N, C-alpha and C positions, 0 to 999 in steps of 0.2 A: 504494500500500500504506500502511496505517496500523496500527501495532502488529502487523505480520506478516499482516494480512488485506487481501485485495484489495478496494478500494473503488470502482474504476472503470477503464475502458479508453477510449482514444481512438485512432482510426486516421485519418491524414491524409496527403496527398501534395502536393507542389509541382507545379503545372501551368504550362505556357507554350504559346503558340500564335501562330504567324505574327509573331514579333518583338515581341509585346505583353509588358509587364512580367509576371513570374511572379505567380501567386496560389496560395494554399493552399485545398485542398478537403478539408473534414472528411468522411470517408467514414462513420464510425460513432462514436458516443459513448454510453457506458452507465455508470451509477453505481448502486451498491447500498449498503445500510447505513442507519444512523440518519440521518445528515446528507447525504442524496443531493444536495441542491442545492449544498451547499458543495463536494462532490467534483466536481460538474459545472462549477462556476465555476473551480475550480483547473485542471481539464483544458482548458477552453476558453481560459483566460488563458495557459496553457502554450503552446498552439498559436499564439496570437496573438504571443507573444514569439518563438517559434521561426520563425514566418513572417516577422516583421519582420527578424530576423537573416539569413534567407535572401533578403532583398530583395523579398519579396512586397509588392504594393500593396493586397491585400485577402485576406480569408479568407471562404469561403462554406460553407454547409451547407443541406441541406433538412431540414425538420422535419415530423414527423407526430406531434406530442405527446411526443417523446422528452425534450425539455428544456422546462421551463416558460418562458413568455415573460419572466417577471420575471428569471430567471437570464440569459437571452440579453441583455436590455436592460442588466443590471448589468455585463455583460462588453463592452459597446459594440456589440453587434449590433443592426441595425435591419431591419425587414421590407422586402422588395422591394415595389415599387409594384404589380406585376402579380399577385402572389400573396401574400396575407397570412400564409401558412404558411412562407415562405422568408425566410431572414435572411442578412445579410452585414455585414461591419464598416463602420462609418461613418468618413469621413475629412473633415477640415476643408478640405483642399486642393480647390478647385473642379474642377481637372482630374481628380483622383482620384475625386471624388464623381460626376462625369459618367461615368467608367469604371465605377464601381460600379452606377450607375443603369441602364446599358446591358448589364450582364452577364447571361448566361443561367445561372440557378441551377436545380438539379434536386434531386430527392429523394435520400436517401443510397443508396449502392451496395447496402447490405444490405436496402433496402426495394425499392420499385418505381421504379427510376430509368431515365432515358433518356440518360445522358451518354456512352454508348458505351464504357464501360470495364467 
């Protein structure tokens, strides 16, 4: 909210599987208003901070044009090698980067997704 007006929403959850470190999956992100990109940046960075606090080793989301690439890059997201439309957080740690590179990332749940949820 800004000046009492809704500027954006973001929905995300923490996932874990078979003893792997938890990760955050952004289900949906939307922004409206004059400065849509600024609102998207704030929302994505908020999830990054919350995911870090929750002990997540990555955050992922699938994109079909919902967020401009420039906004994703400015928030630390990088494209997955197997699909240039899918992004995840980059890590300097080699072990974490290997985990990110092997992750299966899908489209958002409110789009056409196959993550089983």
